[in-house]
N, C-alpha and C positions, 0 to 999 in steps of 0.2 A: 514734519510731516507728523500725521495722525497715529498714534504707537496704539498696536492692538496687546489687549491684555489677552485665380479661383479656378478654374478646370477642370479640376476632380470629378469624378465620381463619388458620390454619396451613399451612406443606406444607414440604418434605423439602427440602434442599441439598446442596452437593455436600459433602462428608466433609475433616476434616483430613486432615493427612497419618498416619499411621498408626504408633504404637510399640510399643515390643516391651517384658516384664519389666522391662526398664531405668527403669521409672517406680515401680519399685518402691524403697521408703525402708530402704538398712540402719540397724541399730542401729550407733551410735556406743560408742566406750568408755563404761564405766560406766551407760550407759542403762537398765539395770534398778536401779537404785540410786532408793531413793526420798528425796525432798529436802523442803522446806518447802512444795514447790508442788505434791504431791502428798497434799492433804485427800484425808477421808476423805469430803467432800462432791462432788469430784471425780472422785473414785473412782467411787462412785455414778451419778454421769452418763455415763461412759463406760461401766460395765459396764450400762446401762439403754439406751444407744445400740446396743451389742452384742447385747443379746438385742430391740432390735426398738421399743422404748418411749423413744423418742427426746424429750431432754429439749431439742430446737432445738439452741440454741449451746452446747457445752461449755464455762464461763465459771467456774468453782467457786463459782455463786452461788445462793442461794435465795431465786430465783425460782418465779414461779407453771408456766411451762415445767416445770421440775422437777418441782415436789409434784406437776402433773399425769401425768409420764409415771409418778413415784412408784406414782399412783392404780391406773393402767392397767395395771403391770405386778403391783400385788399381787390386781387383779381377773381377770386371767391365772393369777396361780398359786392362786386359792381362798385367799386371805389378807384379813383386815379392811383395804377400803382406807381409810386414811386418809392418804393423799398424806406419811407421814412415815417417816424409814429408822428402822423401830423394829426390835427384835431377830431378830423372823421374816423380817421384811424383808430384814433384813442378812444372813441366814443362807440365804435364798433366793438373793439378788444375788448374792454371793460364796460357792458350794459349795465349800465344801473349803478355803476360801482366807483364809476370815474378815476380816480388815481388810486381810491382807499383799500384794493388787495391786497393781501403780502404778498412779498415774493419768498419770504421764508417761512419755514415751521420748527418750531422744536419739536423733538419726537425722542422716544425713547426707543432703543435699539431690542425686539422681539427676542427672546434666545433662540427660538427655530432660525431666525437669521444669523444670529453671529456664530450658529455653528458650521454654519459654511455648506455643503462640504468645499473646503480652500486646498490650491495644489503648489503650497510654498516655496519650491524648488522648482518649476515648471520652468523649463527653457523658452528663449523668443526665437530660435531658430524652432522653425518646422518641422527639418529634418531630425529634428533632436527630441522631438515629442512623441515618437514610439515608446512602448512600456506603460503609458502612466495610462492608471483606468477613467482618469477622468480629467480634462482640461478645465479644469477649474479656475476660478477670482486666485491670486496671490495672494492677497489679504482682504480683512472685512471690509478696510477703507476704501480698497477698489470696488469691494461688494456694492457698498453704499453708495461711490459714486454713480455706479451703473442703474441702480436701482434710482434714483433722483437724478437721473437723466444731466451727470454732470461731471468732474472731474476732480482726483485728490485734490488738486490743487486750488482748488475752488469750494471743497472742504476745508481746507488747510486756513484758507483767508475769511470763512465765516467763524472759525471756530479757535482759530491761535492755534500756533506751533507747539506741539508737544500734547495735546488734549489726546486723553485717553477715551478708547470706544472699545467696548463690548456690552454683554450682556448684560438689560438695564440701565446702563448709561443713556445721557442726555446727548444730542448731538443738534448742530443747525444745519437741516438742509435745504435745496429749492424747493418748493411748495408744491410737489408732486402727489396728488394724493393716492388713500390707499385705494386697491380695486377690485372687485368681488371676488371671488372663488370660482374658474371658468369648470364649470362642469361638463367635461369631455367625455364621451365615450371611449369605451377602450382607452386611455389614457397609457399606453404602456410606456411612451418615452416621458411622462412626466412635465409633460408642457404645459399643463396648468401651473404646476410649481414654478415653471421658469418664467412664463408669464408674470406672477404676483410678484420676484424676483428684481423684476423688472418695470413693473410697475404699468402695466399696458394689461387694459382692457380683454376678457377675450371676444365681447359684441364689439364688432368692428361693424360700419358702411361696407355695403358689396363694392368693389372694383370691378369696372367693364372695359377698360384702357388704363395701360399705362402708358405714358411718356417719359422719356427718356432723354436730356437734353445735355447734350457734350460738351455746349459751348458756356449754360448756365452753371452746372453742378446741382441738377438739381430731376427730382423724378414726381412726377403729377401722378392722382390717380383720381381718375375718370366713375361717375357713373351714370347708366344706360343709358339716362336722359343727357349726357354730354356734360354734368355738373362738375367742378373742379372741386372735391371733397376731401383730398390731402397734398402734403406735398413736404418729401425729405429732401436733405443734399446727401450729395452724393458723391463718391470716386468713378471715375469710367476710366477705364485703359489707360494706356500707356506710347507711347510713340515704336514701343516695341513690339505690343498688343494691342492694338487701336479698338476700340468699343465697334463693334461691328454693323455698322446702320444700315437701317430698314427695319421690316415686320417681322415679327415675332411672337410665339405665343406661350405661352404659361403649360409646361406640360405636367406640370405636379409639385407640389411642396415637401420638402425632409425638414422633420422639428427636432431639434437637439440630434444633429446627424453625426453618423460616423463619418471619415475623410479619408479617401486614397487619395496619398500624397505619390503621384507619378512625376520625379523631376523632367524625364523626357518632353514635359508640357511646358515645362517654366527654362527658359534663355538664362536666367540668372542664377538656374541651382548651381551645388559645387557637383562637378568632375566624379564626385565619388557617393555620392547620393545613390540610394536607392530606392525603391517604392516599397511603400511601407502603409500599412490602414492604422490612422490615430482615432483614438478616441472622441465622444463627444465632451463638449463643454463653453463657455461663450469666450473664453481663451484659445480655442481654437482656429485655423487658417479664419474658416466661413461661419465662425460666432454660432448665432443659437439655431440658426435657420440659415436652406439652400430651398432657393426657391428655382426650379431649372428652369431653361429654355429651349424650345426647339433649333436653335442651335447650339449645334452638338459642344459640348465642354465646356457651356459658356450658364451663367444664371445672376441671379442679385441672393446677395447674401449678408450676413452681420459681418462684423468683423473684432479682433482682441483689443485694436485701439482706435478708438471712438474720436478721441481728440485731434486724430489727422484725416478724417473724413472731408475732403474738400480740398486738403490739401497736399496730400501725396498720391501715386501715381499707382494705377492696379496692373494686376495680372489678363487687362481688356473685360474682367465681368465687374458687375456692379456692385458696389458696396454699402452696404451705412452702417450707422451704429446699431448696436445689440434691440434696443429697444424699437427703433426705427425699424426694422427688419422682420419683428416680431409683431409690431403695429399691419405693416403690410402684409405678413403670413395672412393674419385676420381678415383680409381684406380683399384677396385675389385665389383663383378656383381656376384648374381645370380647362383652359381653353379663350381666359383673360389674354387679349389684345396687346400687346406690346412694341411700341415704337420708339427705336434709339435714332434720334436724328441730332445733327449739326448740331 
């Protein structure tokens, strides 16, 4: 390991301390060089992420979420939707670069990022998270993984076991760029800070329609002309809590929300659990954002376990990685149409 030196109502809470552009990661010497870790597959995952067609976690693996992302990108560019990195797709994905773009970069960890905040002893069970004032990352490694849209295991593979991380240290990460500091009027929730910590730009294209496909496990966003502008892998429902098929609309968006845990809404809750209000944070049950739907108790939201997106069931809601959920939150608005289809 790297070593460090759905259904409930949501509310807004107090913002964490604001930070400046010191959250930007400076490139370290040699960061532009291509190494063995810079595989074509990982380059494609990074390029898809940049284009808004998320492969989920960037891990250099040829999995289902990666194939779906390729298919979505191909559809948006008018290419044959094969889910394969064929020559035409490579040309569209790496315009003017061939295969020359780097998949990873060497960066220096900024002090403001290394300070956290972290919640190192945070329990994994929702019912045990009450009483914490922030449901933050448990370690700097976990925070780094989300910032660069990857997993702790991938960071270990890129840097080696026993690599130390801390303020001022150098680490190899997927090539997710810094983003401009979002200027958000009345940002009581610290959303601009969250966007920087997730490597998500505040300026995103506007989506007028969202389509969630249960069988494919994707969420697609379309603009007012009906053009596909983004796609994200999702987890949708379960046998106990199936996705509510049909047409809905977005009622509003809660960024860095509190979470009202009501065991009556969960079939698998412990019989001794009681209703509790939980503090905000990326490791909360709905991650960094809750996008409320016109269907009571249903929403689109983030997750504390990004590697499980598309691999596990949910309690009926639509779950994305925190970085994809944050990006979607910047695209939608009250009244955006939402279609859940089989």
